[in-house]
FIKELO-283849 format. One record per atom (N, C-alpha, C): residue in one letter; residue number from 1; atom name; z, x, y. Coordinates in pm, whole numbers, plus 50000, padded with zeros to 5 digits. Example, Ala and Ser with C-alpha at 12.3 -4.5 7.8 and 13.67 -1.06 7.14 Angstrom:
// residues 2
- res:n:atom:up:east:north
- a:1:N:50780:51319:49431
- a:1:CA:50780:51230:49550
- a:1:C:50780:51320:49670
- s:2:N:50708:51285:49775
- s:2:CA:50714:51367:49894
- s:2:C:50787:51290:50003
//
This chain:
// residues 89
- res:n:atom:up:east:north
- m:1:N:77724:73268:73676
- m:1:CA:77665:73136:73672
- m:1:C:77561:73124:73783
- n:2:N:77444:73075:73750
- n:2:CA:77335:73056:73847
- n:2:C:77344:72920:73913
- s:3:N:77280:72908:74027
- s:3:CA:77270:72781:74097
- s:3:C:77123:72760:74132
- i:4:N:77070:72647:74092
- i:4:CA:76929:72614:74116
- i:4:C:76924:72483:74193
- e:5:N:76846:72483:74302
- e:5:CA:76829:72361:74380
- e:5:C:76685:72313:74367
- l:6:N:76671:72185:74340
- l:6:CA:76540:72125:74318
- l:6:C:76516:72009:74414
- h:7:N:76390:71991:74451
- h:7:CA:76348:71870:74520
- h:7:C:76301:71776:74410
- v:8:N:76354:71654:74409
- v:8:CA:76321:71558:74304
- v:8:C:76258:71435:74367
- e:9:N:76141:71399:74319
- e:9:CA:76069:71283:74371
- e:9:C:76108:71156:74296
- g:10:N:76102:71044:74365
- g:10:CA:76118:70914:74300
- g:10:C:76260:70862:74291
- m:11:N:76359:70935:74341
- m:11:CA:76496:70884:74337
- m:11:C:76517:70790:74455
- s:12:N:76560:70667:74425
- s:12:CA:76577:70571:74534
- s:12:C:76707:70491:74526
- c:13:N:76783:70505:74418
- c:13:CA:76904:70425:74404
- c:13:C:77004:70493:74310
- s:14:N:77120:70433:74296
- s:14:CA:77224:70491:74211
- s:14:C:77183:70495:74065
- s:15:N:77097:70404:74025
- s:15:CA:77047:70407:73887
- s:15:C:76962:70532:73864
- c:16:N:76885:70570:73964
- c:16:CA:76806:70693:73955
- c:16:C:76897:70814:73939
- v:17:N:77007:70816:74013
- v:17:CA:77104:70925:74004
- v:17:C:77155:70935:73860
- k:18:N:77187:70822:73800
- k:18:CA:77235:70820:73661
- k:18:C:77129:70874:73566
- h:19:N:77002:70836:73587
- h:19:CA:76894:70882:73500
- h:19:C:76873:71033:73514
- v:20:N:76881:71083:73637
- v:20:CA:76865:71227:73660
- v:20:C:76978:71304:73592
- n:21:N:77101:71256:73609
- n:21:CA:77214:71320:73542
- n:21:C:77197:71316:73390
- a:22:N:77154:71202:73338
- a:22:CA:77136:71188:73194
- a:22:C:77027:71281:73140
- a:23:N:76927:71311:73222
- a:23:CA:76819:71401:73180
- a:23:C:76865:71546:73180
- l:24:N:76957:71582:73269
- l:24:CA:76995:71723:73287
- l:24:C:77123:71764:73213
- q:25:N:77224:71679:73212
- q:25:CA:77354:71716:73154
- q:25:C:77347:71765:73009
- p:26:N:77265:71703:72925
- p:26:CA:77263:71746:72784
- p:26:C:77195:71881:72759
- l:27:N:77125:71934:72858
- l:27:CA:77051:72059:72838
- l:27:C:77146:72176:72817
- a:28:N:77112:72261:72723
- a:28:CA:77192:72380:72696
- a:28:C:77202:72467:72821
- g:29:N:77321:72509:72856
- g:29:CA:77342:72597:72970
- g:29:C:77374:72526:73100
- v:30:N:77357:72395:73105
- v:30:CA:77386:72321:73229
- v:30:C:77537:72305:73242
- g:31:N:77590:72347:73357
- g:31:CA:77733:72332:73384
- g:31:C:77760:72207:73466
- e:32:N:77718:72208:73591
- e:32:CA:77742:72097:73682
- e:32:C:77612:72052:73745
- v:33:N:77596:71921:73759
- v:33:CA:77479:71862:73824
- v:33:C:77529:71784:73945
- t:34:N:77474:71815:74062
- t:34:CA:77509:71744:74184
- t:34:C:77381:71685:74242
- v:35:N:77378:71552:74254
- v:35:CA:77259:71483:74303
- v:35:C:77283:71438:74447
- d:36:N:77190:71474:74536
- d:36:CA:77192:71431:74676
- d:36:C:77078:71331:74692
- l:37:N:77111:71205:74671
- l:37:CA:77011:71098:74674
- l:37:C:76943:71088:74811
- a:38:N:77021:71100:74917
- a:38:CA:76968:71084:75053
- a:38:C:76859:71186:75085
- h:39:N:76871:71307:75032
- h:39:CA:76774:71413:75061
- h:39:C:76680:71443:74944
- g:40:N:76694:71371:74833
- g:40:CA:76608:71391:74718
- g:40:C:76624:71528:74655
- r:41:N:76750:71574:74649
- r:41:CA:76777:71708:74596
- r:41:C:76876:71703:74481
- v:42:N:76865:71801:74395
- v:42:CA:76958:71818:74284
- v:42:C:76997:71964:74277
- k:43:N:77126:71989:74266
- k:43:CA:77176:72125:74249
- k:43:C:77237:72135:74109
- v:44:N:77194:72236:74035
- v:44:CA:77242:72256:73899
- v:44:C:77304:72395:73891
- t:45:N:77427:72401:73844
- t:45:CA:77490:72530:73819
- t:45:C:77502:72549:73669
- g:46:N:77489:72673:73627
- g:46:CA:77498:72705:73485
- g:46:C:77406:72819:73450
- d:47:N:77376:72830:73325
- d:47:CA:77288:72935:73276
- d:47:C:77166:72869:73212
- v:48:N:77075:72824:73297
- v:48:CA:76956:72751:73253
- v:48:C:76839:72790:73343
- q:49:N:76720:72787:73288
- q:49:CA:76599:72822:73362
- q:49:C:76548:72702:73441
- s:50:N:76495:72729:73559
- s:50:CA:76444:72621:73644
- s:50:C:76331:72543:73577
- n:51:N:76245:72612:73501
- n:51:CA:76135:72540:73436
- n:51:C:76186:72440:73332
- t:52:N:76300:72469:73269
- t:52:CA:76361:72376:73174
- t:52:C:76407:72250:73246
- l:53:N:76469:72269:73361
- l:53:CA:76517:72156:73441
- l:53:C:76400:72071:73491
- i:54:N:76299:72138:73541
- i:54:CA:76181:72068:73595
- i:54:C:76112:71988:73485
- s:55:N:76099:72046:73367
- s:55:CA:76036:71975:73254
- s:55:C:76116:71852:73215
- a:56:N:76248:71866:73207
- a:56:CA:76333:71753:73169
- a:56:C:76324:71640:73271
- l:57:N:76325:71675:73398
- l:57:CA:76315:71572:73501
- l:57:C:76178:71506:73501
- t:58:N:76073:71583:73483
- t:58:CA:75938:71527:73479
- t:58:C:75924:71430:73362
- e:59:N:75977:71469:73246
- e:59:CA:75973:71380:73129
- e:59:C:76051:71252:73153
- a:60:N:76155:71259:73236
- a:60:CA:76236:71141:73268
- a:60:C:76172:71056:73377
- g:61:N:76059:71102:73434
- g:61:CA:75989:71025:73536
- g:61:C:76022:71064:73678
- y:62:N:76084:71182:73694
- y:62:CA:76122:71230:73826
- y:62:C:76063:71369:73847
- p:63:N:75939:71379:73894
- p:63:CA:75877:71509:73917
- p:63:C:75964:71594:74010
- a:64:N:75979:71721:73977
- a:64:CA:76067:71808:74054
- a:64:C:76001:71943:74080
- s:65:N:76052:72010:74183
- s:65:CA:76006:72145:74215
- s:65:C:76121:72222:74278
- l:66:N:76114:72354:74271
- l:66:CA:76215:72437:74334
- l:66:C:76208:72421:74486
- l:67:N:76322:72419:74550
- l:67:CA:76323:72418:74696
- l:67:C:76276:72554:74746
- a:68:N:76209:72557:74859
- a:68:CA:76153:72681:74912
- a:68:C:76259:72789:74930
- a:69:N:76378:72753:74977
- a:69:CA:76484:72852:74997
- a:69:C:76524:72915:74865
- d:70:N:76527:72836:74758
- d:70:CA:76564:72887:74626
- d:70:C:76455:72980:74574
- i:71:N:76330:72948:74601
- i:71:CA:76219:73035:74559
- i:71:C:76231:73169:74631
- d:72:N:76256:73166:74762
- d:72:CA:76270:73289:74839
- d:72:C:76382:73376:74785
- e:73:N:76495:73317:74752
- e:73:CA:76610:73393:74700
- e:73:C:76576:73455:74565
- r:74:N:76506:73382:74480
- r:74:CA:76470:73435:74349
- r:74:C:76372:73552:74362
- v:75:N:76281:73544:74458
- v:75:CA:76187:73654:74482
- v:75:C:76263:73778:74526
- r:76:N:76357:73761:74618
- r:76:CA:76436:73875:74665
- r:76:C:76513:73939:74551
- k:77:N:76573:73859:74465
- k:77:CA:76653:73912:74355
- k:77:C:76568:73988:74254
- t:78:N:76445:73942:74232
- t:78:CA:76362:74005:74129
- t:78:C:76271:74113:74183
- s:79:N:76246:74114:74313
- s:79:CA:76152:74212:74366
- s:79:C:76219:74327:74439
- g:80:N:76350:74320:74454
- g:80:CA:76419:74424:74529
- g:80:C:76407:74404:74678
- c:81:N:76352:74295:74718
- c:81:CA:76333:74263:74859
- c:81:C:76468:74245:74927
- g:82:N:76476:74284:75051
- g:82:CA:76597:74260:75127
- g:82:C:76667:74384:75175
- g:83:N:76628:74501:75127
- g:83:CA:76691:74626:75171
- g:83:C:76650:74660:75313
- s:84:N:76708:74766:75368
- s:84:CA:76680:74803:75506
- s:84:C:76534:74844:75528
- s:85:N:76468:74891:75422
- s:85:CA:76328:74929:75435
- s:85:C:76232:74818:75392
- c:86:N:76288:74701:75368
- c:86:CA:76208:74587:75322
- c:86:C:76107:74544:75428
- c:87:N:75991:74505:75386
- c:87:CA:75886:74460:75478
- c:87:C:75921:74330:75548
- c:88:N:76019:74259:75495
- c:88:CA:76058:74129:75554
- c:88:C:76145:74145:75678
- h:89:N:76198:74265:75701
- h:89:CA:76290:74285:75814
- h:89:C:76222:74349:75931
//
């Protein structure tokens, strides 16, 4: 199961949290949705692509983007980055 963390714009109240959950929960592959209203973040676990989540949130009126840490982790997983001979070390 994958975990994707997103920065979500425009969330300001508990009603926004409900709307974000309603936009994400029905998507195929979504397991759990955790909304952090105070920090404007959403964590989704399951088997779903980040672009699917971002599109659903944008359509619901909450523009979203991957958190920088999540982008870095995805690059390492797909590029082989992180080994002892990696340029990042």
